[in-house]
C-alpha atoms as one frame of an Amber mdcrd trajectory, in Angstrom:
protein
 -12.809  -6.499  11.203 -14.462  -4.577   8.397 -12.206  -1.905   6.918 -14.494
  -0.789   4.084 -18.197  -1.169   4.718 -19.159   0.216   1.292 -17.181  -2.492
  -0.551 -17.425  -5.148   2.186 -13.639  -5.398   2.581 -12.235  -6.879   5.760
  -8.725  -6.436   7.137  -7.774  -9.849   5.740  -8.867  -8.683   2.266  -6.619
  -5.630   2.528  -3.738  -7.786   3.792  -4.225 -10.168   0.856  -4.017  -7.259
  -1.607  -0.865  -5.962   0.090   0.709  -9.427  -0.054  -0.105  -9.506  -3.779
   1.764  -6.239  -4.332  -0.665  -3.414  -3.536   1.298  -0.311  -2.567  -1.488
   2.293  -2.514  -5.079   2.443  -1.342  -6.190   2.477  -4.971  -4.122  -0.674
  -5.613  -6.165  -2.377  -2.881  -9.427  -1.356  -4.540  -8.167  -2.436  -7.957
  -7.052  -5.807  -6.600 -10.589  -6.416  -5.349 -12.294  -5.015  -8.442 -13.985
  -2.124  -6.682 -13.688   1.648  -6.247 -13.723   3.969  -3.251 -17.174   5.136
  -2.225 -17.366   7.318   0.896 -13.609   7.344   1.638 -13.838   6.723   5.387
 -11.777   3.542   5.029  -8.838   5.238   3.330  -6.968   6.280   6.518  -7.184
   2.725   7.886  -5.998   1.231   4.605  -3.181   3.780   4.439  -2.125   2.813
   7.953  -2.154  -0.869   7.015  -0.107  -0.142   3.896   2.376   1.934   5.883
   2.876  -0.888   8.354   3.405  -3.439   5.589   5.416  -1.506   3.002   8.909
  -0.579   4.194  10.086   2.954   3.536  13.238   3.030   1.438  15.185   6.254
   1.952  17.911   5.245  -0.453  17.856   5.607  -4.197  16.851   2.293  -5.783
  18.920   2.961  -8.914  22.300   3.465  -7.273  24.108   2.049  -4.300  26.399
   4.130  -2.071  29.500   3.145  -4.066  27.971   4.552  -7.262  27.234   7.839
  -5.517  30.758   8.104  -4.091  32.309   7.374  -7.482  30.382  10.247  -9.019
  31.930  12.797  -6.618
């Protein structure tokens, strides 16, 4: 399925960028060497990114033991 008609990006292209480390819509464009044009693809890309990139509610710099020790 085409995700971005302006840049001829298919869903597999977006998935490939995500697998390579893309974490934002602009990372996807950068990976493929293009830029957003009309912007209609951005919600779909954002949805794909959200499904692929886990949300981390914890602080990446400290674990729970570090936080408890600081109290």
